[in-house]
C-alpha positions in Angstrom: 44.2 -30.6 1.1 41.1 -32.8 0.2 40.5 -36.2 -2.0 39.0 -36.7 -5.2 35.5 -38.1 -3.6 35.4 -34.5 -1.6 35.9 -32.9 -4.4 33.5 -34.2 -7.2 31.7 -33.7 -3.6 31.5 -29.7 -4.0 31.3 -29.7 -7.7 28.5 -31.6 -8.3 27.0 -30.4 -5.5 27.3 -26.3 -7.0 27.6 -27.3 -10.2 24.4 -29.4 -11.1 22.1 -29.0 -8.2 23.6 -24.7 -8.3 24.1 -25.0 -4.4 25.6 -22.4 -2.6 29.3 -22.3 -1.6 28.2 -21.4 2.1 25.6 -24.0 2.2 28.4 -26.7 0.7 31.0 -24.6 3.7 28.7 -25.8 6.5 28.3 -29.5 4.9 31.9 -30.6 4.3 33.3 -28.1 7.3 35.9 -26.0 5.0 36.1 -22.5 4.3 34.3 -20.9 1.8 38.2 -19.0 0.2 38.6 -23.2 0.2 36.2 -24.1 -1.9 35.6 -21.9 -4.0 39.6 -22.0 -4.9 39.2 -25.1 -5.7 35.3 -24.3 -8.2 37.5 -21.3 -9.9 40.6 -23.5 -10.7 38.6 -25.7 -12.5 41.2 -28.0 -10.7 39.4 -32.4 -11.2 41.7 -33.7 -9.0 44.0 -32.4 -6.6 47.7 -32.8 -7.2 50.2 -34.0 -4.1 53.8 -33.7 -4.0 55.9 -36.5 -5.0 57.0 -39.1 -2.3 60.6 -38.2 -1.5 61.8 -41.2 0.6 64.7 -43.2 -0.6 64.0 -46.1 -1.3 66.2 -49.3 -1.0 65.1 -50.9 -3.9 65.1 -47.0 -6.1 69.1 -48.9 -7.7 66.6 -51.5 -8.7 64.3 -50.2 -10.0 64.4 -50.6 -14.1 65.4 -54.4 -13.3 62.4 -55.3 -11.2 59.9 -53.2 -13.5 61.2 -55.2 -16.8 61.3 -58.1 -14.3 57.4 -57.8 -13.8 56.7 -56.9 -16.9 58.0 -59.4 -18.6 56.5 -61.6 -15.6 52.7 -60.7 -16.1 53.4 -61.5 -19.9 53.7 -65.4 -18.8 51.1 -67.9 -18.4 50.5 -68.7 -14.6 52.6 -71.6 -14.5 55.5 -70.5 -16.3 56.3 -67.5 -13.8 58.7 -67.0 -11.0 57.2 -66.4 -7.8 57.9 -63.6 -5.6 60.7 -66.0 -3.3 62.9 -66.4 -6.8 62.8 -63.2 -7.7 63.7 -62.0 -4.3 66.4 -64.3 -4.3 67.9 -62.7 -7.9 67.4 -59.1 -6.4 69.8 -60.7 -3.7 72.2 -61.8 -6.7 73.0 -58.5 -8.2 73.1 -56.7 -5.0 69.7 -55.5 -3.0 70.3 -55.8 0.9 67.3 -55.7 2.0 65.1 -58.2 4.0 62.1 -60.3 2.7 58.6 -59.4 4.6 57.9 -63.0 6.7 54.8 -62.7 5.7 55.5 -62.6 2.0 56.9 -66.6 2.7 53.6 -68.1 3.5 
């Protein structure tokens, strides 16, 4: 899988500069078939599979998202800090630990 920056370079070399696929393959180290595939599909951004790892925060995602949205609309002095948000999550039953660096 190639990243977006490399894909944009490949498209620029081929479509704007008219560079041959063989030359692009030589410069990037990718196979000619890979380059052809991305050029033929017209893919602007490669799609990566969704992450499937479970998190302790998954069950609190909606609540946390609403809290963060609400806090973003408040003035700086009225916002709750990270420690206060963490304490509220613990009150709801969150059992994860807070990273020591976050407390500084």
